[in-house]
Predicted model as a PDB file, atoms N, CA, C, CB and O in Angstrom, pLDDT in the B-factor column:
MODEL        1                                                                  
ATOM      1  N   MET A   1     204.852 129.207  63.897  1.00 94.00           N  
ATOM      2  CA  MET A   1     206.047 128.432  64.171  1.00 94.00           C  
ATOM      3  C   MET A   1     206.444 127.600  62.947  1.00 94.00           C  
ATOM      4  CB  MET A   1     205.826 127.525  65.388  1.00 94.00           C  
ATOM      5  O   MET A   1     207.618 127.470  62.601  1.00 94.00           O  
ATOM      6  N   ARG A   2     205.427 127.055  62.321  1.00 94.00           N  
ATOM      7  CA  ARG A   2     205.713 126.235  61.146  1.00 94.00           C  
ATOM      8  C   ARG A   2     206.346 127.081  60.056  1.00 94.00           C  
ATOM      9  CB  ARG A   2     204.433 125.564  60.624  1.00 94.00           C  
ATOM     10  O   ARG A   2     207.289 126.634  59.404  1.00 94.00           O  
ATOM     11  N   ARG A   3     205.851 128.290  59.843  1.00 96.00           N  
ATOM     12  CA  ARG A   3     206.394 129.202  58.825  1.00 96.00           C  
ATOM     13  C   ARG A   3     207.854 129.529  59.135  1.00 96.00           C  
ATOM     14  CB  ARG A   3     205.553 130.508  58.751  1.00 96.00           C  
ATOM     15  O   ARG A   3     208.685 129.552  58.227  1.00 96.00           O  
ATOM     16  N   LYS A   4     208.176 129.781  60.402  1.00 95.00           N  
ATOM     17  CA  LYS A   4     209.551 130.080  60.794  1.00 95.00           C  
ATOM     18  C   LYS A   4     210.477 128.910  60.480  1.00 95.00           C  
ATOM     19  CB  LYS A   4     209.619 130.418  62.287  1.00 95.00           C  
ATOM     20  O   LYS A   4     211.582 129.098  59.971  1.00 95.00           O  
ATOM     21  N   GLU A   5     210.014 127.700  60.788  1.00 97.00           N  
ATOM     22  CA  GLU A   5     210.833 126.516  60.532  1.00 97.00           C  
ATOM     23  C   GLU A   5     211.051 126.321  59.028  1.00 97.00           C  
ATOM     24  CB  GLU A   5     210.171 125.263  61.143  1.00 97.00           C  
ATOM     25  O   GLU A   5     212.155 125.981  58.601  1.00 97.00           O  
ATOM     26  N   GLN A   6     210.014 126.532  58.234  1.00 97.00           N  
ATOM     27  CA  GLN A   6     210.139 126.412  56.784  1.00 97.00           C  
ATOM     28  C   GLN A   6     211.110 127.448  56.231  1.00 97.00           C  
ATOM     29  CB  GLN A   6     208.771 126.562  56.116  1.00 97.00           C  
ATOM     30  O   GLN A   6     211.918 127.138  55.357  1.00 97.00           O  
ATOM     31  N   ASP A   7     211.034 128.673  56.734  1.00 97.00           N  
ATOM     32  CA  ASP A   7     211.967 129.724  56.305  1.00 97.00           C  
ATOM     33  C   ASP A   7     213.405 129.365  56.682  1.00 97.00           C  
ATOM     34  CB  ASP A   7     211.578 131.081  56.933  1.00 97.00           C  
ATOM     35  O   ASP A   7     214.335 129.568  55.901  1.00 97.00           O  
ATOM     36  N   ARG A   8     213.567 128.832  57.885  1.00 97.00           N  
ATOM     37  CA  ARG A   8     214.902 128.447  58.337  1.00 97.00           C  
ATOM     38  C   ARG A   8     215.467 127.339  57.443  1.00 97.00           C  
ATOM     39  CB  ARG A   8     214.863 127.984  59.812  1.00 97.00           C  
ATOM     40  O   ARG A   8     216.634 127.391  57.054  1.00 97.00           O  
ATOM     41  N   LEU A   9     214.650 126.346  57.119  1.00 97.00           N  
ATOM     42  CA  LEU A   9     215.092 125.257  56.256  1.00 97.00           C  
ATOM     43  C   LEU A   9     215.412 125.765  54.846  1.00 97.00           C  
ATOM     44  CB  LEU A   9     214.020 124.162  56.194  1.00 97.00           C  
ATOM     45  O   LEU A   9     216.383 125.328  54.228  1.00 97.00           O  
ATOM     46  N   ALA A  10     214.597 126.680  54.350  1.00 98.00           N  
ATOM     47  CA  ALA A  10     214.840 127.238  53.017  1.00 98.00           C  
ATOM     48  C   ALA A  10     216.167 128.000  52.998  1.00 98.00           C  
ATOM     49  CB  ALA A  10     213.676 128.170  52.592  1.00 98.00           C  
ATOM     50  O   ALA A  10     216.933 127.892  52.041  1.00 98.00           O  
ATOM     51  N   ARG A  11     216.439 128.776  54.065  1.00 98.00           N  
ATOM     52  CA  ARG A  11     217.718 129.500  54.144  1.00 98.00           C  
ATOM     53  C   ARG A  11     218.895 128.534  54.223  1.00 98.00           C  
ATOM     54  CB  ARG A  11     217.731 130.438  55.363  1.00 98.00           C  
ATOM     55  O   ARG A  11     219.946 128.758  53.622  1.00 98.00           O  
ATOM     56  N   MET A  12     218.694 127.458  54.975  1.00 98.00           N  
ATOM     57  CA  MET A  12     219.763 126.457  55.086  1.00 98.00           C  
ATOM     58  C   MET A  12     220.042 125.805  53.734  1.00 98.00           C  
ATOM     59  CB  MET A  12     219.388 125.379  56.125  1.00 98.00           C  
ATOM     60  O   MET A  12     221.198 125.594  53.367  1.00 98.00           O  
ATOM     61  N   ASP A  13     218.987 125.491  53.001  1.00 98.00           N  
ATOM     62  CA  ASP A  13     219.163 124.894  51.676  1.00 98.00           C  
ATOM     63  C   ASP A  13     219.862 125.866  50.722  1.00 98.00           C  
ATOM     64  CB  ASP A  13     217.802 124.473  51.097  1.00 98.00           C  
ATOM     65  O   ASP A  13     220.764 125.480  49.979  1.00 98.00           O  
ATOM     66  N   ALA A  14     219.439 127.115  50.754  1.00 98.00           N  
ATOM     67  CA  ALA A  14     220.042 128.126  49.887  1.00 98.00           C  
ATOM     68  C   ALA A  14     221.517 128.312  50.234  1.00 98.00           C  
ATOM     69  CB  ALA A  14     219.287 129.466  50.011  1.00 98.00           C  
ATOM     70  O   ALA A  14     222.364 128.429  49.348  1.00 98.00           O  
ATOM     71  N   ASP A  15     221.810 128.338  51.523  1.00 98.00           N  
ATOM     72  CA  ASP A  15     223.197 128.496  51.979  1.00 98.00           C  
ATOM     73  C   ASP A  15     224.037 127.292  51.545  1.00 98.00           C  
ATOM     74  CB  ASP A  15     223.250 128.663  53.522  1.00 98.00           C  
ATOM     75  O   ASP A  15     225.175 127.457  51.107  1.00 98.00           O  
ATOM     76  N   TYR A  16     223.483 126.090  51.666  1.00 98.00           N  
ATOM     77  CA  TYR A  16     224.191 124.881  51.260  1.00 98.00           C  
ATOM     78  C   TYR A  16     224.486 124.914  49.760  1.00 98.00           C  
ATOM     79  CB  TYR A  16     223.369 123.629  51.618  1.00 98.00           C  
ATOM     80  O   TYR A  16     225.601 124.609  49.336  1.00 98.00           O  
ATOM     81  N   GLN A  17     223.490 125.283  48.966  1.00 98.00           N  
ATOM     82  CA  GLN A  17     223.679 125.352  47.508  1.00 98.00           C  
ATOM     83  C   GLN A  17     224.759 126.373  47.156  1.00 98.00           C  
ATOM     84  CB  GLN A  17     222.348 125.718  46.801  1.00 98.00           C  
ATOM     85  O   GLN A  17     225.606 126.120  46.299  1.00 98.00           O  
ATOM     86  N   ARG A  18     224.723 127.522  47.819  1.00 98.00           N  
ATOM     87  CA  ARG A  18     225.707 128.566  47.542  1.00 98.00           C  
ATOM     88  C   ARG A  18     227.111 128.073  47.878  1.00 98.00           C  
ATOM     89  CB  ARG A  18     225.382 129.845  48.340  1.00 98.00           C  
ATOM     90  O   ARG A  18     228.044 128.266  47.098  1.00 98.00           O  
ATOM     91  N   ARG A  19     227.261 127.440  49.035  1.00 98.00           N  
ATOM     92  CA  ARG A  19     228.576 126.912  49.432  1.00 98.00           C  
ATOM     93  C   ARG A  19     229.057 125.831  48.462  1.00 98.00           C  
ATOM     94  CB  ARG A  19     228.515 126.341  50.862  1.00 98.00           C  
ATOM     95  O   ARG A  19     230.239 125.770  48.121  1.00 98.00           O  
ATOM     96  N   LYS A  20     228.136 124.989  48.027  1.00 98.00           N  
ATOM     97  CA  LYS A  20     228.470 123.924  47.088  1.00 98.00           C  
ATOM     98  C   LYS A  20     228.943 124.516  45.759  1.00 98.00           C  
ATOM     99  CB  LYS A  20     227.255 122.999  46.863  1.00 98.00           C  
ATOM    100  O   LYS A  20     229.933 124.054  45.194  1.00 98.00           O  
ATOM    101  N   GLU A  21     228.246 125.530  45.260  1.00 98.00           N  
ATOM    102  CA  GLU A  21     228.629 126.181  44.009  1.00 98.00           C  
ATOM    103  C   GLU A  21     229.991 126.857  44.123  1.00 98.00           C  
ATOM    104  CB  GLU A  21     227.575 127.204  43.602  1.00 98.00           C  
ATOM    105  O   GLU A  21     230.805 126.781  43.203  1.00 98.00           O  
ATOM    106  N   VAL A  22     230.234 127.513  45.245  1.00 98.00           N  
ATOM    107  CA  VAL A  22     231.522 128.180  45.459  1.00 98.00           C  
ATOM    108  C   VAL A  22     232.652 127.149  45.493  1.00 98.00           C  
ATOM    109  CB  VAL A  22     231.501 129.001  46.777  1.00 98.00           C  
ATOM    110  O   VAL A  22     233.715 127.368  44.912  1.00 98.00           O  
ATOM    111  N   ALA A  23     232.419 126.032  46.171  1.00 98.00           N  
ATOM    112  CA  ALA A  23     233.438 124.981  46.256  1.00 98.00           C  
ATOM    113  C   ALA A  23     233.734 124.399  44.870  1.00 98.00           C  
ATOM    114  CB  ALA A  23     232.978 123.862  47.217  1.00 98.00           C  
ATOM    115  O   ALA A  23     234.897 124.178  44.530  1.00 98.00           O  
ATOM    116  N   GLU A  24     232.700 124.152  44.074  1.00 98.00           N  
ATOM    117  CA  GLU A  24     232.892 123.632  42.718  1.00 98.00           C  
ATOM    118  C   GLU A  24     233.631 124.643  41.854  1.00 98.00           C  
ATOM    119  CB  GLU A  24     231.541 123.277  42.078  1.00 98.00           C  
ATOM    120  O   GLU A  24     234.521 124.279  41.085  1.00 98.00           O  
ATOM    121  N   PHE A  25     233.260 125.914  41.982  1.00 98.00           N  
ATOM    122  CA  PHE A  25     233.934 126.962  41.219  1.00 98.00           C  
ATOM    123  C   PHE A  25     235.420 127.004  41.559  1.00 98.00           C  
ATOM    124  CB  PHE A  25     233.287 128.329  41.493  1.00 98.00           C  
ATOM    125  O   PHE A  25     236.264 127.063  40.665  1.00 98.00           O  
ATOM    126  N   ASN A  26     235.738 126.974  42.849  1.00 98.00           N  
ATOM    127  CA  ASN A  26     237.142 127.020  43.270  1.00 98.00           C  
ATOM    128  C   ASN A  26     237.911 125.800  42.774  1.00 98.00           C  
ATOM    129  CB  ASN A  26     237.238 127.112  44.796  1.00 98.00           C  
ATOM    130  O   ASN A  26     239.073 125.914  42.386  1.00 98.00           O  
ATOM    131  N   MET A  27     237.272 124.638  42.784  1.00 98.00           N  
ATOM    132  CA  MET A  27     237.921 123.425  42.306  1.00 98.00           C  
ATOM    133  C   MET A  27     238.230 123.539  40.814  1.00 98.00           C  
ATOM    134  CB  MET A  27     237.037 122.197  42.579  1.00 98.00           C  
ATOM    135  O   MET A  27     239.340 123.228  40.382  1.00 98.00           O  
ATOM    136  N   ARG A  28     237.245 123.984  40.029  1.00 98.00           N  
ATOM    137  CA  ARG A  28     237.462 124.148  38.581  1.00 98.00           C  
ATOM    138  C   ARG A  28     238.521 125.203  38.315  1.00 98.00           C  
ATOM    139  CB  ARG A  28     236.148 124.530  37.870  1.00 98.00           C  
ATOM    140  O   ARG A  28     239.343 125.058  37.410  1.00 98.00           O  
ATOM    141  N   ARG A  29     238.496 126.270  39.112  1.00 98.00           N  
ATOM    142  CA  ARG A  29     239.474 127.353  38.953  1.00 98.00           C  
ATOM    143  C   ARG A  29     240.891 126.840  39.197  1.00 98.00           C  
ATOM    144  CB  ARG A  29     239.157 128.515  39.917  1.00 98.00           C  
ATOM    145  O   ARG A  29     241.808 127.155  38.438  1.00 98.00           O  
ATOM    146  N   GLU A  30     241.068 126.056  40.248  1.00 98.00           N  
ATOM    147  CA  GLU A  30     242.386 125.486  40.559  1.00 98.00           C  
ATOM    148  C   GLU A  30     242.860 124.577  39.428  1.00 98.00           C  
ATOM    149  CB  GLU A  30     242.337 124.699  41.889  1.00 98.00           C  
ATOM    150  O   GLU A  30     244.032 124.604  39.054  1.00 98.00           O  
ATOM    151  N   GLU A  31     241.943 123.771  38.883  1.00 98.00           N  
ATOM    152  CA  GLU A  31     242.305 122.888  37.773  1.00 98.00           C  
ATOM    153  C   GLU A  31     242.746 123.701  36.557  1.00 98.00           C  
ATOM    154  CB  GLU A  31     241.120 121.975  37.401  1.00 98.00           C  
ATOM    155  O   GLU A  31     243.736 123.366  35.908  1.00 98.00           O  
ATOM    156  N   ARG A  32     242.012 124.766  36.251  1.00 98.00           N  
ATOM    157  CA  ARG A  32     242.378 125.612  35.103  1.00 98.00           C  
ATOM    158  C   ARG A  32     243.725 126.280  35.330  1.00 98.00           C  
ATOM    159  CB  ARG A  32     241.300 126.681  34.850  1.00 98.00           C  
ATOM    160  O   ARG A  32     244.542 126.350  34.411  1.00 98.00           O  
ATOM    161  N   MET A  33     243.968 126.768  36.534  1.00 98.00           N  
ATOM    162  CA  MET A  33     245.236 127.427  36.834  1.00 98.00           C  
ATOM    163  C   MET A  33     246.398 126.428  36.735  1.00 98.00           C  
ATOM    164  CB  MET A  33     245.191 128.065  38.241  1.00 98.00           C  
ATOM    165  O   MET A  33     247.469 126.766  36.231  1.00 98.00           O  
ATOM    166  N   LYS A  34     246.183 125.213  37.213  1.00 98.00           N  
ATOM    167  CA  LYS A  34     247.224 124.193  37.137  1.00 98.00           C  
ATOM    168  C   LYS A  34     247.526 123.848  35.678  1.00 98.00           C  
ATOM    169  CB  LYS A  34     246.799 122.929  37.912  1.00 98.00           C  
ATOM    170  O   LYS A  34     248.689 123.723  35.295  1.00 98.00           O  
ATOM    171  N   ALA A  35     246.487 123.695  34.872  1.00 97.00           N  
ATOM    172  CA  ALA A  35     246.681 123.389  33.453  1.00 97.00           C  
ATOM    173  C   ALA A  35     247.410 124.536  32.756  1.00 97.00           C  
ATOM    174  CB  ALA A  35     245.323 123.120  32.765  1.00 97.00           C  
ATOM    175  O   ALA A  35     248.288 124.297  31.927  1.00 97.00           O  
ATOM    176  N   ALA A  36     247.057 125.761  33.081  1.00 97.00           N  
ATOM    177  CA  ALA A  36     247.712 126.917  32.469  1.00 97.00           C  
ATOM    178  C   ALA A  36     249.183 126.965  32.874  1.00 97.00           C  
ATOM    179  CB  ALA A  36     247.000 128.227  32.874  1.00 97.00           C  
ATOM    180  O   ALA A  36     250.040 127.284  32.049  1.00 97.00           O  
ATOM    181  N   GLU A  37     249.479 126.656  34.117  1.00 97.00           N  
ATOM    182  CA  GLU A  37     250.865 126.653  34.588  1.00 97.00           C  
ATOM    183  C   GLU A  37     251.673 125.568  33.875  1.00 97.00           C  
ATOM    184  CB  GLU A  37     250.916 126.440  36.117  1.00 97.00           C  
ATOM    185  O   GLU A  37     252.836 125.778  33.531  1.00 97.00           O  
ATOM    186  N   GLU A  38     251.052 124.412  33.657  1.00 97.00           N  
ATOM    187  CA  GLU A  38     251.744 123.334  32.944  1.00 97.00           C  
ATOM    188  C   GLU A  38     252.046 123.753  31.508  1.00 97.00           C  
ATOM    189  CB  GLU A  38     250.897 122.042  32.958  1.00 97.00           C  
ATOM    190  O   GLU A  38     253.143 123.504  31.006  1.00 97.00           O  
ATOM    191  N   ARG A  39     251.078 124.387  30.845  1.00 97.00           N  
ATOM    192  CA  ARG A  39     251.319 124.846  29.468  1.00 97.00           C  
ATOM    193  C   ARG A  39     252.432 125.886  29.448  1.00 97.00           C  
ATOM    194  CB  ARG A  39     250.025 125.435  28.849  1.00 97.00           C  
ATOM    195  O   ARG A  39     253.304 125.854  28.580  1.00 97.00           O  
ATOM    196  N   THR A  40     252.400 126.796  30.393  1.00 98.00           N  
ATOM    197  CA  THR A  40     253.419 127.843  30.466  1.00 98.00           C  
ATOM    198  C   THR A  40     254.804 127.236  30.685  1.00 98.00           C  
ATOM    199  CB  THR A  40     253.090 128.837  31.595  1.00 98.00           C  
ATOM    200  O   THR A  40     255.776 127.647  30.051  1.00 98.00           O  
ATOM    201  N   ALA A  41     254.887 126.261  31.582  1.00 97.00           N  
ATOM    202  CA  ALA A  41     256.171 125.616  31.867  1.00 97.00           C  
ATOM    203  C   ALA A  41     256.688 124.895  30.630  1.00 97.00           C  
ATOM    204  CB  ALA A  41     256.036 124.629  33.043  1.00 97.00           C  
ATOM    205  O   ALA A  41     257.883 124.936  30.336  1.00 97.00           O  
ATOM    206  N   LYS A  42     255.797 124.240  29.913  1.00 96.00           N  
ATOM    207  CA  LYS A  42     256.195 123.522  28.700  1.00 96.00           C  
ATOM    208  C   LYS A  42     256.727 124.493  27.654  1.00 96.00           C  
ATOM    209  CB  LYS A  42     255.009 122.724  28.129  1.00 96.00           C  
ATOM    210  O   LYS A  42     257.759 124.231  27.035  1.00 96.00           O  
ATOM    211  N   LYS A  43     256.042 125.598  27.454  1.00 97.00           N  
ATOM    212  CA  LYS A  43     256.484 126.590  26.471  1.00 97.00           C  
ATOM    213  C   LYS A  43     257.782 127.259  26.918  1.00 97.00           C  
ATOM    214  CB  LYS A  43     255.392 127.650  26.249  1.00 97.00           C  
ATOM    215  O   LYS A  43     258.648 127.541  26.090  1.00 97.00           O  
ATOM    216  N   ARG A  44     257.925 127.515  28.216  1.00 97.00           N  
ATOM    217  CA  ARG A  44     259.152 128.112  28.746  1.00 97.00           C  
ATOM    218  C   ARG A  44     260.338 127.208  28.466  1.00 97.00           C  
ATOM    219  CB  ARG A  44     259.025 128.371  30.258  1.00 97.00           C  
ATOM    220  O   ARG A  44     261.395 127.679  28.045  1.00 97.00           O  
ATOM    221  N   LEU A  45     260.169 125.904  28.699  1.00 96.00           N  
ATOM    222  CA  LEU A  45     261.224 124.937  28.445  1.00 96.00           C  
ATOM    223  C   LEU A  45     261.598 124.924  26.961  1.00 96.00           C  
ATOM    224  CB  LEU A  45     260.787 123.537  28.900  1.00 96.00           C  
ATOM    225  O   LEU A  45     262.775 124.854  26.607  1.00 96.00           O  
ATOM    226  N   LYS A  46     260.595 124.991  26.113  1.00 96.00           N  
ATOM    227  CA  LYS A  46     260.838 125.008  24.673  1.00 96.00           C  
ATOM    228  C   LYS A  46     261.637 126.254  24.281  1.00 96.00           C  
ATOM    229  CB  LYS A  46     259.501 124.960  23.898  1.00 96.00           C  
ATOM    230  O   LYS A  46     262.569 126.163  23.482  1.00 96.00           O  
ATOM    231  N   ARG A  47     261.281 127.414  24.836  1.00 96.00           N  
ATOM    232  CA  ARG A  47     262.025 128.648  24.541  1.00 96.00           C  
ATOM    233  C   ARG A  47     263.465 128.552  25.026  1.00 96.00           C  
ATOM    234  CB  ARG A  47     261.337 129.860  25.188  1.00 96.00           C  
ATOM    235  O   ARG A  47     264.391 128.978  24.335  1.00 96.00           O  
ATOM    236  N   GLN A  48     263.647 127.995  26.208  1.00 96.00           N  
ATOM    237  CA  GLN A  48     265.000 127.872  26.755  1.00 96.00           C  
ATOM    238  C   GLN A  48     265.857 126.943  25.904  1.00 96.00           C  
ATOM    239  CB  GLN A  48     264.947 127.360  28.197  1.00 96.00           C  
ATOM    240  O   GLN A  48     267.034 127.222  25.673  1.00 96.00           O  
ATOM    241  N   LYS A  49     265.277 125.844  25.437  1.00 95.00           N  
ATOM    242  CA  LYS A  49     266.021 124.928  24.580  1.00 95.00           C  
ATOM    243  C   LYS A  49     266.408 125.609  23.272  1.00 95.00           C  
ATOM    244  CB  LYS A  49     265.197 123.665  24.298  1.00 95.00           C  
ATOM    245  O   LYS A  49     267.532 125.461  22.792  1.00 95.00           O  
ATOM    246  N   LYS A  50     265.472 126.351  22.703  1.00 94.00           N  
ATOM    247  CA  LYS A  50     265.744 127.055  21.454  1.00 94.00           C  
ATOM    248  C   LYS A  50     266.869 128.069  21.655  1.00 94.00           C  
ATOM    249  CB  LYS A  50     264.469 127.757  20.935  1.00 94.00           C  
ATOM    250  O   LYS A  50     267.762 128.181  20.815  1.00 94.00           O  
ATOM    251  N   LYS A  51     266.828 128.797  22.748  1.00 94.00           N  
ATOM    252  CA  LYS A  51     267.853 129.795  23.051  1.00 94.00           C  
ATOM    253  C   LYS A  51     269.212 129.112  23.237  1.00 94.00           C  
ATOM    254  CB  LYS A  51     267.472 130.604  24.320  1.00 94.00           C  
ATOM    255  O   LYS A  51     270.234 129.615  22.771  1.00 94.00           O  
ATOM    256  N   GLN A  52     269.214 127.966  23.921  1.00 94.00           N  
ATOM    257  CA  GLN A  52     270.461 127.237  24.143  1.00 94.00           C  
ATOM    258  C   GLN A  52     271.035 126.731  22.817  1.00 94.00           C  
ATOM    259  CB  GLN A  52     270.230 126.058  25.109  1.00 94.00           C  
ATOM    260  O   GLN A  52     272.243 126.820  22.599  1.00 94.00           O  
ATOM    261  N   ARG A  53     270.193 126.204  21.937  1.00 93.00           N  
ATOM    262  CA  ARG A  53     270.672 125.729  20.625  1.00 93.00           C  
ATOM    263  C   ARG A  53     271.253 126.887  19.829  1.00 93.00           C  
ATOM    264  CB  ARG A  53     269.525 125.056  19.826  1.00 93.00           C  
ATOM    265  O   ARG A  53     272.281 126.737  19.168  1.00 93.00           O  
ATOM    266  N   LYS A  54     270.600 128.037  19.890  1.00 91.00           N  
ATOM    267  CA  LYS A  54     271.082 129.212  19.178  1.00 91.00           C  
ATOM    268  C   LYS A  54     272.445 129.636  19.712  1.00 91.00           C  
ATOM    269  CB  LYS A  54     270.079 130.364  19.299  1.00 91.00           C  
ATOM    270  O   LYS A  54     273.341 129.992  18.947  1.00 91.00           O  
ATOM    271  N   LYS A  55     272.588 129.592  21.040  1.00 89.00           N  
ATOM    272  CA  LYS A  55     273.853 129.972  21.674  1.00 89.00           C  
ATOM    273  C   LYS A  55     274.969 129.001  21.272  1.00 89.00           C  
ATOM    274  CB  LYS A  55     273.697 130.003  23.214  1.00 89.00           C  
ATOM    275  O   LYS A  55     276.090 129.426  20.990  1.00 89.00           O  
ATOM    276  N   GLU A  56     274.666 127.704  21.246  1.00 89.00           N  
ATOM    277  CA  GLU A  56     275.661 126.710  20.855  1.00 89.00           C  
ATOM    278  C   GLU A  56     276.038 126.859  19.380  1.00 89.00           C  
ATOM    279  CB  GLU A  56     275.135 125.296  21.126  1.00 89.00           C  
ATOM    280  O   GLU A  56     277.203 126.712  19.010  1.00 89.00           O  
ATOM    281  N   LYS A  57     275.069 127.142  18.566  1.00 87.00           N  
ATOM    282  CA  LYS A  57     275.323 127.314  17.139  1.00 87.00           C  
ATOM    283  C   LYS A  57     276.232 128.528  16.925  1.00 87.00           C  
ATOM    284  CB  LYS A  57     273.988 127.480  16.354  1.00 87.00           C  
ATOM    285  O   LYS A  57     277.117 128.511  16.070  1.00 87.00           O  
ATOM    286  N   LYS A  58     276.002 129.564  17.704  1.00 85.00           N  
ATOM    287  CA  LYS A  58     276.807 130.779  17.583  1.00 85.00           C  
ATOM    288  C   LYS A  58     278.255 130.491  18.003  1.00 85.00           C  
ATOM    289  CB  LYS A  58     276.205 131.925  18.446  1.00 85.00           C  
ATOM    290  O   LYS A  58     279.183 131.045  17.414  1.00 85.00           O  
ATOM    291  N   LYS A  59     278.459 129.645  18.998  1.00 84.00           N  
ATOM    292  CA  LYS A  59     279.803 129.291  19.443  1.00 84.00           C  
ATOM    293  C   LYS A  59     280.565 128.547  18.350  1.00 84.00           C  
ATOM    294  CB  LYS A  59     279.736 128.439  20.712  1.00 84.00           C  
ATOM    295  O   LYS A  59     281.765 128.757  18.172  1.00 84.00           O  
ATOM    296  N   LEU A  60     279.877 127.691  17.627  1.00 81.00           N  
ATOM    297  CA  LEU A  60     280.530 126.894  16.600  1.00 81.00           C  
ATOM    298  C   LEU A  60     280.859 127.696  15.351  1.00 81.00           C  
ATOM    299  CB  LEU A  60     279.663 125.729  16.234  1.00 81.00           C  
ATOM    300  O   LEU A  60     281.770 127.331  14.607  1.00 81.00           O  
ATOM    301  N   LYS A  61     280.139 128.773  15.110  1.00 71.00           N  
ATOM    302  CA  LYS A  61     280.358 129.607  13.941  1.00 71.00           C  
ATOM    303  C   LYS A  61     281.673 130.373  14.099  1.00 71.00           C  
ATOM    304  CB  LYS A  61     279.174 130.583  13.733  1.00 71.00           C  
ATOM    305  O   LYS A  61     281.951 130.887  15.182  1.00 71.00           O  
ATOM    306  N   PRO A  62     282.495 130.463  13.031  1.00 60.00           N  
ATOM    307  CA  PRO A  62     283.723 131.255  13.137  1.00 60.00           C  
ATOM    308  C   PRO A  62     283.390 132.737  13.217  1.00 60.00           C  
ATOM    309  CB  PRO A  62     284.655 130.982  11.942  1.00 60.00           C  
ATOM    310  O   PRO A  62     282.362 133.184  12.709  1.00 60.00           O  
ATOM    311  N   CYS A  63     284.261 133.481  13.852  1.00 57.00           N  
ATOM    312  CA  CYS A  63     284.047 134.915  13.988  1.00 57.00           C  
ATOM    313  C   CYS A  63     284.136 135.568  12.617  1.00 57.00           C  
ATOM    314  CB  CYS A  63     285.075 135.540  14.962  1.00 57.00           C  
ATOM    315  O   CYS A  63     284.899 135.127  11.759  1.00 57.00           O  
ATOM    316  N   GLU A  64     283.365 136.604  12.421  1.00 59.00           N  
ATOM    317  CA  GLU A  64     283.324 137.260  11.109  1.00 59.00           C  
ATOM    318  C   GLU A  64     284.582 138.058  10.823  1.00 59.00           C  
ATOM    319  CB  GLU A  64     282.120 138.169  11.019  1.00 59.00           C  
ATOM    320  O   GLU A  64     284.933 138.215   9.653  1.00 59.00           O  
ATOM    321  N   GLY A  65     285.280 138.571  11.825  1.00 58.00           N  
ATOM    322  CA  GLY A  65     286.459 139.401  11.630  1.00 58.00           C  
ATOM    323  C   GLY A  65     287.709 138.604  11.305  1.00 58.00           C  
ATOM    324  O   GLY A  65     288.663 139.165  10.765  1.00 58.00           O  
ATOM    325  N   GLU A  66     287.738 137.317  11.614  1.00 57.00           N  
ATOM    326  CA  GLU A  66     288.915 136.505  11.389  1.00 57.00           C  
ATOM    327  C   GLU A  66     288.823 135.796  10.044  1.00 57.00           C  
ATOM    328  CB  GLU A  66     289.089 135.493  12.518  1.00 57.00           C  
ATOM    329  O   GLU A  66     287.744 135.385   9.618  1.00 57.00           O  
ATOM    330  N   PRO A  67     289.983 135.656   9.373  1.00 58.00           N  
ATOM    331  CA  PRO A  67     289.972 134.917   8.105  1.00 58.00           C  
ATOM    332  C   PRO A  67     289.714 133.440   8.368  1.00 58.00           C  
ATOM    333  CB  PRO A  67     291.310 135.103   7.343  1.00 58.00           C  
ATOM    334  O   PRO A  67     290.153 132.881   9.373  1.00 58.00           O  
ATOM    335  N   GLN A  68     289.002 132.834   7.455  1.00 60.00           N  
ATOM    336  CA  GLN A  68     288.673 131.431   7.608  1.00 60.00           C  
ATOM    337  C   GLN A  68     289.797 130.581   7.009  1.00 60.00           C  
ATOM    338  CB  GLN A  68     287.313 131.108   6.937  1.00 60.00           C  
ATOM    339  O   GLN A  68     290.385 130.949   5.992  1.00 60.00           O  
ATOM    340  N   LYS A  69     290.082 129.482   7.625  1.00 61.00           N  
ATOM    341  CA  LYS A  69     291.101 128.570   7.124  1.00 61.00           C  
ATOM    342  C   LYS A  69     290.411 127.508   6.287  1.00 61.00           C  
ATOM    343  CB  LYS A  69     291.918 127.929   8.289  1.00 61.00           C  
ATOM    344  O   LYS A  69     289.409 126.920   6.694  1.00 61.00           O  
ATOM    345  N   GLU A  70     290.955 127.284   5.143  1.00 62.00           N  
ATOM    346  CA  GLU A  70     290.422 126.220   4.298  1.00 62.00           C  
ATOM    347  C   GLU A  70     291.456 125.128   4.259  1.00 62.00           C  
ATOM    348  CB  GLU A  70     290.073 126.727   2.859  1.00 62.00           C  
ATOM    349  O   GLU A  70     292.623 125.374   3.954  1.00 62.00           O  
ATOM    350  N   GLU A  71     291.040 123.948   4.562  1.00 63.00           N  
ATOM    351  CA  GLU A  71     291.950 122.820   4.555  1.00 63.00           C  
ATOM    352  C   GLU A  71     291.611 121.924   3.384  1.00 63.00           C  
ATOM    353  CB  GLU A  71     291.884 122.041   5.881  1.00 63.00           C  
ATOM    354  O   GLU A  71     290.470 121.490   3.226  1.00 63.00           O  
ATOM    355  N   TRP A  72     292.614 121.651   2.561  1.00 65.00           N  
ATOM    356  CA  TRP A  72     292.434 120.770   1.437  1.00 65.00           C  
ATOM    357  C   TRP A  72     293.249 119.509   1.701  1.00 65.00           C  
ATOM    358  CB  TRP A  72     292.853 121.459   0.105  1.00 65.00           C  
ATOM    359  O   TRP A  72     294.467 119.558   1.869  1.00 65.00           O  
ATOM    360  N   ILE A  73     292.577 118.429   1.732  1.00 58.00           N  
ATOM    361  CA  ILE A  73     293.280 117.173   1.972  1.00 58.00           C  
ATOM    362  C   ILE A  73     293.146 116.281   0.767  1.00 58.00           C  
ATOM    363  CB  ILE A  73     292.744 116.467   3.224  1.00 58.00           C  
ATOM    364  O   ILE A  73     293.669 115.166   0.763  1.00 58.00           O  
TER     365      ILE A  73                                                      
ENDMDL                                                                          
END                                                                             
């Protein structure tokens, strides 16, 4: 009987350790995924701003087919 109880306690301890490790792993995994998403969002915003500046710069540039007007004051 004593051996059975010791085996049961050992299994319970092993199960507890396994569950604890899995929970810690999932927590660290979520933190890494959140950090990666934040980096991705930051870089996405930077790309969008760059694209918008390029688009605005293109609007301000005169068309290549039209003659340019030079104003002398």
